[in-house]
N, CA, C and O atoms as CSV, one atom per row, in Angstrom:
chain,resi,resn,atom,element,x,y,z
A,1,UNK,N,N,39.419,46.560,44.627
A,1,UNK,CA,C,38.319,46.756,43.822
A,1,UNK,C,C,37.097,47.147,44.861
A,1,UNK,O,O,37.138,46.769,46.032
A,2,UNK,N,N,36.209,47.789,44.433
A,2,UNK,CA,C,35.097,48.218,45.143
A,2,UNK,C,C,33.875,47.583,44.686
A,2,UNK,O,O,33.723,47.452,43.471
A,3,UNK,N,N,32.932,47.148,45.534
A,3,UNK,CA,C,31.618,46.435,44.986
A,3,UNK,C,C,30.524,47.400,45.530
A,3,UNK,O,O,30.541,47.784,46.699
A,4,UNK,N,N,29.696,47.726,44.747
A,4,UNK,CA,C,28.640,48.649,44.954
A,4,UNK,C,C,27.509,48.402,44.129
A,4,UNK,O,O,27.665,48.010,42.973
A,5,UNK,N,N,26.157,48.637,44.720
A,5,UNK,CA,C,24.918,48.742,44.182
A,5,UNK,C,C,24.383,50.170,44.349
A,5,UNK,O,O,24.413,50.683,45.467
A,6,UNK,N,N,23.950,50.762,43.410
A,6,UNK,CA,C,23.378,51.966,43.534
A,6,UNK,C,C,22.147,51.980,44.701
A,6,UNK,O,O,21.167,51.244,44.589
A,7,UNK,N,N,22.294,52.739,45.620
A,7,UNK,CA,C,22.717,54.244,45.650
A,7,UNK,C,C,24.099,54.226,46.398
A,7,UNK,O,O,24.527,55.305,46.806
A,8,UNK,N,N,24.779,53.161,46.593
A,8,UNK,CA,C,26.067,53.324,47.452
A,8,UNK,C,C,27.160,53.707,46.565
A,8,UNK,O,O,27.207,53.392,45.376
A,9,UNK,N,N,28.171,54.504,47.277
A,9,UNK,CA,C,29.249,55.085,46.426
A,9,UNK,C,C,29.987,53.910,45.831
A,9,UNK,O,O,30.105,52.862,46.467
A,10,UNK,N,N,30.467,54.063,44.663
A,10,UNK,CA,C,31.367,53.051,44.083
A,10,UNK,C,C,32.788,53.111,44.501
A,10,UNK,O,O,33.464,52.104,44.707
A,11,UNK,N,N,33.305,54.587,44.643
A,11,UNK,CA,C,34.597,54.822,45.212
A,11,UNK,C,C,34.723,56.297,45.467
A,11,UNK,O,O,33.951,57.085,44.920
A,12,UNK,N,N,35.684,56.698,46.292
A,12,UNK,CA,C,35.931,58.057,46.582
A,12,UNK,C,C,36.801,58.629,45.381
A,12,UNK,O,O,37.763,58.026,44.906
A,13,UNK,N,N,36.355,59.836,44.962
A,13,UNK,CA,C,37.222,60.531,43.918
A,13,UNK,C,C,38.612,60.504,44.204
A,13,UNK,O,O,39.444,60.281,43.325
A,14,UNK,N,N,38.956,60.757,45.595
A,14,UNK,CA,C,40.271,61.005,45.958
A,14,UNK,C,C,41.082,59.605,45.956
A,14,UNK,O,O,42.312,59.611,46.005
A,15,UNK,N,N,40.345,58.420,45.899
A,15,UNK,CA,C,40.969,57.172,45.924
A,15,UNK,C,C,41.629,56.948,44.566
A,15,UNK,O,O,42.474,56.068,44.401
A,16,UNK,N,N,41.209,57.792,43.572
A,16,UNK,CA,C,41.799,57.699,42.211
A,16,UNK,C,C,42.812,58.844,41.925
A,16,UNK,O,O,42.452,60.020,41.885
A,17,UNK,N,N,43.894,58.507,41.759
A,17,UNK,CA,C,44.933,59.540,41.465
A,17,UNK,C,C,44.515,60.241,40.108
A,17,UNK,O,O,44.026,59.603,39.176
A,18,UNK,N,N,44.737,61.540,40.073
A,18,UNK,CA,C,44.418,62.361,38.863
A,18,UNK,C,C,45.178,61.838,37.705
A,18,UNK,O,O,46.401,61.732,37.791
A,19,UNK,N,N,44.535,61.497,36.613
A,19,UNK,CA,C,45.089,61.054,35.460
A,19,UNK,C,C,45.421,59.482,35.439
A,19,UNK,O,O,46.237,58.947,34.688
A,20,UNK,N,N,44.581,58.806,36.470
A,20,UNK,CA,C,44.851,57.392,36.541
A,20,UNK,C,C,43.553,56.579,36.498
A,20,UNK,O,O,42.492,57.169,36.295
A,21,UNK,N,N,43.584,55.288,36.675
A,21,UNK,CA,C,42.552,54.468,36.428
A,21,UNK,C,C,42.235,53.660,37.825
A,21,UNK,O,O,43.120,53.387,38.635
A,22,UNK,N,N,41.011,53.354,37.976
A,22,UNK,CA,C,40.582,52.431,38.917
A,22,UNK,C,C,39.618,51.376,38.418
A,22,UNK,O,O,38.942,51.676,37.434
A,23,UNK,N,N,39.459,50.145,38.979
A,23,UNK,CA,C,38.439,49.266,38.622
A,23,UNK,C,C,37.581,49.221,39.825
A,23,UNK,O,O,38.011,49.339,40.973
A,24,UNK,N,N,36.277,49.036,39.481
A,24,UNK,CA,C,35.143,48.842,40.413
A,24,UNK,C,C,34.148,47.856,39.763
A,24,UNK,O,O,34.101,47.598,38.560
A,25,UNK,N,N,33.424,47.384,40.653
A,25,UNK,CA,C,32.313,46.432,40.173
A,25,UNK,C,C,31.084,47.226,40.260
A,25,UNK,O,O,30.874,47.927,41.250
A,26,UNK,N,N,30.218,47.155,39.231
A,26,UNK,CA,C,29.023,47.863,39.226
A,26,UNK,C,C,27.858,46.819,38.987
A,26,UNK,O,O,28.082,45.724,38.473
A,27,UNK,N,N,26.689,47.199,39.362
A,27,UNK,CA,C,25.564,46.402,39.241
A,27,UNK,C,C,24.623,47.050,38.207
A,27,UNK,O,O,23.988,48.071,38.473
A,28,UNK,N,N,24.556,46.410,37.001
A,28,UNK,CA,C,23.815,46.988,35.847
A,28,UNK,C,C,22.900,45.907,35.367
A,28,UNK,O,O,23.264,44.796,34.983
A,29,UNK,N,N,21.529,46.404,35.437
A,29,UNK,CA,C,20.501,45.430,34.913
A,29,UNK,C,C,20.398,44.132,35.879
A,29,UNK,O,O,19.917,43.075,35.469
A,30,UNK,N,N,20.831,44.281,37.040
A,30,UNK,CA,C,20.982,42.973,37.853
A,30,UNK,C,C,22.188,42.304,37.890
A,30,UNK,O,O,22.405,41.559,38.846
A,31,UNK,N,N,23.142,42.457,36.881
A,31,UNK,CA,C,24.354,41.672,36.759
A,31,UNK,C,C,25.580,42.661,37.137
A,31,UNK,O,O,25.693,43.836,36.789
A,32,UNK,N,N,26.455,41.914,37.919
A,32,UNK,CA,C,27.754,42.629,38.306
A,32,UNK,C,C,28.615,42.488,37.107
A,32,UNK,O,O,28.701,41.448,36.454
A,33,UNK,N,N,29.263,43.620,36.847
A,33,UNK,CA,C,30.198,43.963,35.766
A,33,UNK,C,C,31.370,44.649,36.272
A,33,UNK,O,O,31.206,45.445,37.197
A,34,UNK,N,N,32.636,44.438,35.755
A,34,UNK,CA,C,33.875,45.200,36.055
A,34,UNK,C,C,33.666,46.495,35.210
A,34,UNK,O,O,33.238,46.509,34.056
A,35,UNK,N,N,34.018,47.548,35.928
A,35,UNK,CA,C,34.246,48.810,35.162
A,35,UNK,C,C,35.413,49.611,35.347
A,35,UNK,O,O,35.854,49.681,36.494
A,36,UNK,N,N,35.976,50.208,34.461
A,36,UNK,CA,C,37.268,51.068,34.566
A,36,UNK,C,C,36.799,52.546,34.625
A,36,UNK,O,O,36.071,53.095,33.798
A,37,UNK,N,N,37.321,53.080,35.707
A,37,UNK,CA,C,37.028,54.566,36.052
A,37,UNK,C,C,38.302,55.244,35.591
A,37,UNK,O,O,39.364,54.647,35.768
A,38,UNK,N,N,38.292,56.472,34.998
A,38,UNK,CA,C,39.391,57.333,34.761
A,38,UNK,C,C,39.128,58.811,35.492
A,38,UNK,O,O,38.059,59.405,35.351
A,39,UNK,N,N,40.003,59.225,36.124
A,39,UNK,CA,C,39.947,60.433,36.898
A,39,UNK,C,C,40.724,61.519,36.070
A,39,UNK,O,O,41.920,61.379,35.815
A,40,UNK,N,N,39.960,62.657,35.643
A,40,UNK,CA,C,40.591,63.791,34.970
A,40,UNK,C,C,40.227,64.904,35.791
A,40,UNK,O,O,39.117,65.416,35.647
A,41,UNK,N,N,41.132,65.382,36.731
A,41,UNK,CA,C,40.953,66.568,37.606
A,41,UNK,C,C,39.779,66.251,38.392
A,41,UNK,O,O,39.814,65.207,39.043
A,42,UNK,N,N,38.614,67.071,38.447
A,42,UNK,CA,C,37.481,66.920,39.128
A,42,UNK,C,C,36.517,66.105,38.647
A,42,UNK,O,O,35.441,66.034,39.241
A,43,UNK,N,N,36.768,65.350,37.465
A,43,UNK,CA,C,35.677,64.706,36.773
A,43,UNK,C,C,36.147,63.049,36.630
A,43,UNK,O,O,37.335,62.774,36.463
A,44,UNK,N,N,35.232,62.120,36.704
A,44,UNK,CA,C,35.554,60.854,36.524
A,44,UNK,C,C,34.595,60.271,35.406
A,44,UNK,O,O,33.373,60.417,35.405
A,45,UNK,N,N,35.233,59.682,34.584
A,45,UNK,CA,C,34.465,58.916,33.482
A,45,UNK,C,C,34.602,57.374,33.567
A,45,UNK,O,O,35.659,56.911,33.997
A,46,UNK,N,N,33.665,56.608,33.208
A,46,UNK,CA,C,33.714,55.231,33.306
A,46,UNK,C,C,33.135,54.454,31.929
A,46,UNK,O,O,32.285,54.862,31.137
A,47,UNK,N,N,33.828,53.303,31.921
A,47,UNK,CA,C,33.283,52.267,30.795
A,47,UNK,C,C,33.245,50.852,31.475
A,47,UNK,O,O,33.805,50.614,32.545
A,48,UNK,N,N,32.562,49.980,30.783
A,48,UNK,CA,C,32.803,48.604,31.172
A,48,UNK,C,C,34.138,48.178,30.811
A,48,UNK,O,O,34.635,48.633,29.781
A,49,UNK,N,N,34.785,47.353,31.537
A,49,UNK,CA,C,36.057,46.831,31.390
A,49,UNK,C,C,35.993,45.653,30.451
A,49,UNK,O,O,36.386,44.534,30.781
A,50,UNK,N,N,35.475,45.945,29.250
A,50,UNK,CA,C,35.392,44.886,28.142
A,50,UNK,C,C,35.776,45.665,26.820
A,50,UNK,O,O,35.217,46.657,26.350
A,51,UNK,N,N,36.868,44.970,26.338
A,51,UNK,CA,C,37.219,45.499,24.894
A,51,UNK,C,C,36.151,44.959,23.952
A,51,UNK,O,O,35.712,43.812,24.036
A,52,UNK,N,N,35.681,46.041,22.863
A,52,UNK,CA,C,34.726,45.612,21.897
A,52,UNK,C,C,35.420,44.606,20.868
A,52,UNK,O,O,34.763,43.825,20.180
A,53,UNK,N,N,36.678,44.693,20.833
A,53,UNK,CA,C,37.348,43.823,19.874
A,53,UNK,C,C,36.993,42.242,19.962
A,53,UNK,O,O,36.504,41.645,19.003
A,54,UNK,N,N,37.268,41.656,21.129
A,54,UNK,CA,C,37.196,40.320,21.416
A,54,UNK,C,C,36.509,39.908,22.673
A,54,UNK,O,O,36.589,38.773,23.143
A,55,UNK,N,N,35.767,40.982,23.238
A,55,UNK,CA,C,35.241,40.804,24.487
A,55,UNK,C,C,35.933,40.511,25.833
A,55,UNK,O,O,35.333,40.149,26.845
A,56,UNK,N,N,37.305,40.714,25.730
A,56,UNK,CA,C,38.254,40.389,26.853
A,56,UNK,C,C,38.365,41.726,27.643
A,56,UNK,O,O,38.123,42.837,27.171
A,57,UNK,N,N,38.785,41.442,28.981
A,57,UNK,CA,C,39.075,42.595,29.788
A,57,UNK,C,C,40.119,43.431,29.411
A,57,UNK,O,O,41.088,42.877,28.892
A,58,UNK,N,N,40.148,44.718,29.561
A,58,UNK,CA,C,40.991,45.658,29.197
A,58,UNK,C,C,42.379,45.656,30.048
A,58,UNK,O,O,43.446,45.916,29.491
A,59,UNK,N,N,42.299,45.358,31.376
A,59,UNK,CA,C,43.368,45.201,32.214
A,59,UNK,C,C,44.220,44.100,31.937
A,59,UNK,O,O,43.777,43.082,31.405
A,60,UNK,N,N,45.747,44.266,32.348
A,60,UNK,CA,C,46.572,43.294,32.236
A,60,UNK,C,C,46.619,42.411,33.437
A,60,UNK,O,O,46.995,41.239,33.394
A,61,UNK,N,N,46.284,42.931,34.338
A,61,UNK,CA,C,45.977,42.199,35.721
A,61,UNK,C,C,44.713,42.863,36.396
A,61,UNK,O,O,44.368,43.991,36.042
A,62,UNK,N,N,44.110,42.256,37.241
A,62,UNK,CA,C,42.996,42.921,37.922
A,62,UNK,C,C,43.283,44.371,38.473
A,62,UNK,O,O,44.107,44.529,39.374
A,63,UNK,N,N,42.612,45.396,37.937
A,63,UNK,CA,C,42.725,46.674,38.282
A,63,UNK,C,C,43.982,47.454,37.758
A,63,UNK,O,O,44.163,48.617,38.118
A,64,UNK,N,N,44.817,46.844,36.943
A,64,UNK,CA,C,46.037,47.386,36.353
A,64,UNK,C,C,45.830,47.670,34.814
A,64,UNK,O,O,45.739,46.743,34.010
A,65,UNK,N,N,45.756,49.076,34.422
A,65,UNK,CA,C,45.449,49.389,33.147
A,65,UNK,C,C,46.727,50.047,32.500
A,65,UNK,O,O,47.596,50.600,33.175
A,66,UNK,N,N,46.759,49.938,31.160
A,66,UNK,CA,C,47.858,50.496,30.381
A,66,UNK,C,C,47.314,51.841,29.758
A,66,UNK,O,O,46.219,51.969,29.210
A,67,UNK,N,N,48.312,52.865,29.944
A,67,UNK,CA,C,47.988,54.158,29.228
A,67,UNK,C,C,49.143,54.455,28.236
A,67,UNK,O,O,50.328,54.333,28.547
A,68,UNK,N,N,48.754,54.806,27.159
A,68,UNK,CA,C,49.821,55.140,26.158
A,68,UNK,C,C,50.491,56.470,26.284
A,68,UNK,O,O,50.003,57.393,26.935
A,69,UNK,N,N,51.621,56.536,25.642
A,69,UNK,CA,C,52.186,57.974,25.636
A,69,UNK,C,C,51.331,59.166,25.157
A,69,UNK,O,O,51.521,60.333,25.496
A,70,UNK,N,N,50.353,58.720,24.316
A,70,UNK,CA,C,49.470,59.619,23.651
A,70,UNK,C,C,48.290,59.886,24.721
A,70,UNK,O,O,47.422,60.724,24.474
A,71,UNK,N,N,48.293,59.215,25.798
A,71,UNK,CA,C,47.151,59.277,26.856
A,71,UNK,C,C,45.892,58.604,26.597
A,71,UNK,O,O,44.809,59.068,26.956
A,72,UNK,N,N,46.041,57.484,25.959
A,72,UNK,CA,C,44.785,56.494,25.540
A,72,UNK,C,C,44.827,55.353,26.601
A,72,UNK,O,O,45.869,55.100,27.206
A,73,UNK,N,N,43.820,54.761,26.783
A,73,UNK,CA,C,43.564,53.530,27.499
A,73,UNK,C,C,43.908,52.438,26.492
A,73,UNK,O,O,43.281,52.366,25.435
A,74,UNK,N,N,44.878,51.596,26.788
A,74,UNK,CA,C,45.320,50.455,25.895
A,74,UNK,C,C,44.780,49.131,26.380
A,74,UNK,O,O,44.955,48.837,27.562
A,75,UNK,N,N,44.141,48.309,25.577
A,75,UNK,CA,C,43.717,47.050,25.798
A,75,UNK,C,C,44.922,46.076,25.869
A,75,UNK,O,O,45.608,45.910,24.861
A,76,UNK,N,N,45.151,45.550,26.808
A,76,UNK,CA,C,46.326,44.543,27.274
A,76,UNK,C,C,46.299,43.402,26.211
A,76,UNK,O,O,47.373,43.004,25.762
A,77,UNK,N,N,45.240,42.910,25.827
A,77,UNK,CA,C,45.290,41.695,25.021
A,77,UNK,C,C,45.619,41.867,23.545
A,77,UNK,O,O,46.284,41.014,22.957
A,78,UNK,N,N,45.157,42.969,22.934
A,78,UNK,CA,C,45.266,43.222,21.426
A,78,UNK,C,C,45.809,44.621,21.038
A,78,UNK,O,O,46.011,44.942,19.867
A,79,UNK,N,N,46.063,45.553,22.259
A,79,UNK,CA,C,46.594,46.718,21.927
A,79,UNK,C,C,45.697,47.819,21.332
A,79,UNK,O,O,46.165,48.857,20.862
A,80,UNK,N,N,44.332,47.526,21.379
A,80,UNK,CA,C,43.505,48.602,20.819
A,80,UNK,C,C,43.509,49.817,21.765
A,80,UNK,O,O,43.443,49.670,22.985
A,81,UNK,N,N,43.589,51.049,21.155
A,81,UNK,CA,C,43.710,52.320,22.011
A,81,UNK,C,C,42.365,53.029,21.979
A,81,UNK,O,O,41.717,53.189,20.945
A,82,UNK,N,N,41.997,53.436,23.169
A,82,UNK,CA,C,40.813,54.131,23.358
A,82,UNK,C,C,40.951,55.616,23.923
A,82,UNK,O,O,41.760,55.878,24.813
A,83,UNK,N,N,40.123,56.560,23.359
A,83,UNK,CA,C,40.162,57.883,23.866
A,83,UNK,C,C,39.689,57.906,25.115
A,83,UNK,O,O,38.699,57.235,25.409
A,84,UNK,N,N,40.322,58.672,26.007
A,84,UNK,CA,C,39.737,58.870,27.434
A,84,UNK,C,C,38.739,59.909,27.528
A,84,UNK,O,O,38.185,60.131,28.605
A,85,UNK,N,N,38.459,60.587,26.448
A,85,UNK,CA,C,37.401,61.712,26.388
A,85,UNK,C,C,35.889,60.984,26.235
A,85,UNK,O,O,34.875,61.290,26.861
A,86,UNK,N,N,36.039,59.931,25.215
A,86,UNK,CA,C,34.611,59.481,24.868
A,86,UNK,C,C,34.739,57.735,24.723
A,86,UNK,O,O,33.739,57.080,24.432
A,87,UNK,N,N,35.763,57.233,24.904
A,87,UNK,CA,C,35.799,55.781,24.844
A,87,UNK,C,C,35.970,55.224,23.496
A,87,UNK,O,O,35.964,54.011,23.289
A,88,UNK,N,N,36.131,56.153,22.534
A,88,UNK,CA,C,36.207,55.582,21.055
A,88,UNK,C,C,37.516,55.006,20.835
A,88,UNK,O,O,38.554,55.523,21.248
A,89,UNK,N,N,37.447,53.850,20.130
A,89,UNK,CA,C,38.838,53.212,19.701
A,89,UNK,C,C,39.429,53.907,18.497
A,89,UNK,O,O,38.960,53.875,17.359
A,90,UNK,N,N,40.576,54.572,18.913
A,90,UNK,CA,C,41.309,55.570,17.950
A,90,UNK,C,C,42.463,54.679,17.218
A,90,UNK,O,O,43.079,55.210,16.294
A,91,UNK,N,N,42.734,53.518,17.551
A,91,UNK,CA,C,43.775,52.586,16.905
A,91,UNK,C,C,43.698,51.224,17.373
A,91,UNK,O,O,43.416,50.974,18.545
A,92,UNK,N,N,43.957,50.237,16.423
A,92,UNK,CA,C,43.932,48.888,16.794
A,92,UNK,C,C,42.772,48.132,16.061
A,92,UNK,O,O,42.075,48.661,15.195
A,93,UNK,N,N,42.641,46.877,16.484
A,93,UNK,CA,C,41.622,45.945,15.694
A,93,UNK,C,C,40.227,46.445,15.764
A,93,UNK,O,O,39.401,45.951,14.995
A,94,UNK,N,N,39.836,47.463,16.685
A,94,UNK,CA,C,38.356,47.732,16.535
A,94,UNK,C,C,38.216,49.221,16.399
A,94,UNK,O,O,37.317,49.844,16.964
A,95,UNK,N,N,39.212,49.824,15.566
A,95,UNK,CA,C,39.184,51.275,15.359
A,95,UNK,C,C,37.806,51.493,14.837
A,95,UNK,O,O,37.240,50.687,14.098
A,96,UNK,N,N,37.212,52.783,15.312
A,96,UNK,CA,C,35.870,53.151,15.025
A,96,UNK,C,C,34.835,52.757,15.997
A,96,UNK,O,O,33.778,53.387,16.044
A,97,UNK,N,N,35.060,51.779,16.758
A,97,UNK,CA,C,34.171,51.095,17.655
A,97,UNK,C,C,34.352,51.947,18.843
A,97,UNK,O,O,35.083,52.934,18.759
A,98,UNK,N,N,33.706,51.630,20.019
A,98,UNK,CA,C,33.754,52.325,21.309
A,98,UNK,C,C,33.531,51.436,22.510
A,98,UNK,O,O,32.801,50.455,22.369
A,99,UNK,N,N,34.091,51.687,23.672
A,99,UNK,CA,C,33.728,51.223,24.848
A,99,UNK,C,C,32.316,51.438,25.291
A,99,UNK,O,O,31.721,52.421,24.850
A,100,UNK,N,N,31.748,50.660,26.078
A,100,UNK,CA,C,30.303,50.922,26.601
A,100,UNK,C,C,30.468,51.871,27.803
A,100,UNK,O,O,31.101,51.498,28.790
A,101,UNK,N,N,29.947,53.004,27.738
A,101,UNK,CA,C,30.076,54.006,28.775
A,101,UNK,C,C,29.261,53.565,29.932
A,101,UNK,O,O,28.281,52.848,29.735
A,102,UNK,N,N,29.594,53.940,31.113
A,102,UNK,CA,C,28.829,53.714,32.303
A,102,UNK,C,C,28.483,55.104,32.975
A,102,UNK,O,O,29.377,55.823,33.422
A,103,UNK,N,N,27.180,55.442,33.023
A,103,UNK,CA,C,26.878,56.693,33.442
A,103,UNK,C,C,27.171,56.938,35.045
A,103,UNK,O,O,26.661,56.204,35.892
A,104,UNK,N,N,27.956,57.931,35.353
A,104,UNK,CA,C,28.280,58.277,36.602
A,104,UNK,C,C,27.895,59.691,37.047
A,104,UNK,O,O,27.645,60.568,36.220
A,105,UNK,N,N,27.852,59.900,38.385
A,105,UNK,CA,C,27.572,61.101,38.914
A,105,UNK,C,C,28.512,61.228,40.140
A,105,UNK,O,O,28.846,60.235,40.785
A,106,UNK,N,N,28.902,62.402,40.423
A,106,UNK,CA,C,29.777,62.714,41.698
A,106,UNK,C,C,29.038,63.536,42.579
A,106,UNK,O,O,28.402,64.512,42.182
A,107,UNK,N,N,29.105,63.129,43.921
A,107,UNK,CA,C,28.399,63.811,45.054
A,107,UNK,C,C,29.225,63.657,46.316
A,107,UNK,O,O,29.633,62.538,46.625
A,108,UNK,N,N,29.487,64.687,47.040
A,108,UNK,CA,C,30.186,64.857,48.152
A,108,UNK,C,C,31.629,64.032,48.163
A,108,UNK,O,O,32.045,63.418,49.146
A,109,UNK,N,N,32.213,64.117,47.075
A,109,UNK,CA,C,33.676,63.593,46.858
A,109,UNK,C,C,33.497,62.092,46.522
A,109,UNK,O,O,34.526,61.426,46.636
A,110,UNK,N,N,32.394,61.446,46.134
A,110,UNK,CA,C,32.140,60.117,45.741
A,110,UNK,C,C,31.777,59.944,44.474
A,110,UNK,O,O,31.290,60.870,43.826
A,111,UNK,N,N,31.982,58.678,43.949
A,111,UNK,CA,C,31.396,58.512,42.572
A,111,UNK,C,C,30.232,57.507,42.659
A,111,UNK,O,O,30.445,56.467,43.283
A,112,UNK,N,N,29.123,57.691,42.146
A,112,UNK,CA,C,27.937,56.923,42.141
A,112,UNK,C,C,27.581,56.490,40.653
A,112,UNK,O,O,28.066,57.131,39.720
A,113,UNK,N,N,26.828,55.525,40.447
A,113,UNK,CA,C,26.014,55.155,39.230
A,113,UNK,C,C,25.052,56.093,39.135
A,113,UNK,O,O,24.413,56.424,40.134
A,114,UNK,N,N,24.822,56.655,37.881
A,114,UNK,CA,C,23.856,57.735,37.653
A,114,UNK,C,C,22.464,57.066,37.378
A,114,UNK,O,O,21.476,57.765,37.154
């Protein structure tokens, strides 16, 4: 896990395998929060590592995330499935809800909070 406060880099893009997840700790409004990052080629998207269904972490072990055959991020606690395009819950107990996005930017091969 990486710990960073803007403007420090959260993680190098190359540290996340294409099509894979990484967990980082981000400082938002003065509070440190776990975030899940997903790399899709040259882009990285991020959300808070909190399922909107019951407020639990999405990972089954720290930094270990489940991905369905359909290519969705799956909450390890209750099986909610989230689109990797926009974080929307597409199946499970919180269908229609969404993960809280973390605004990111990439510079010089690194990921930063936007």
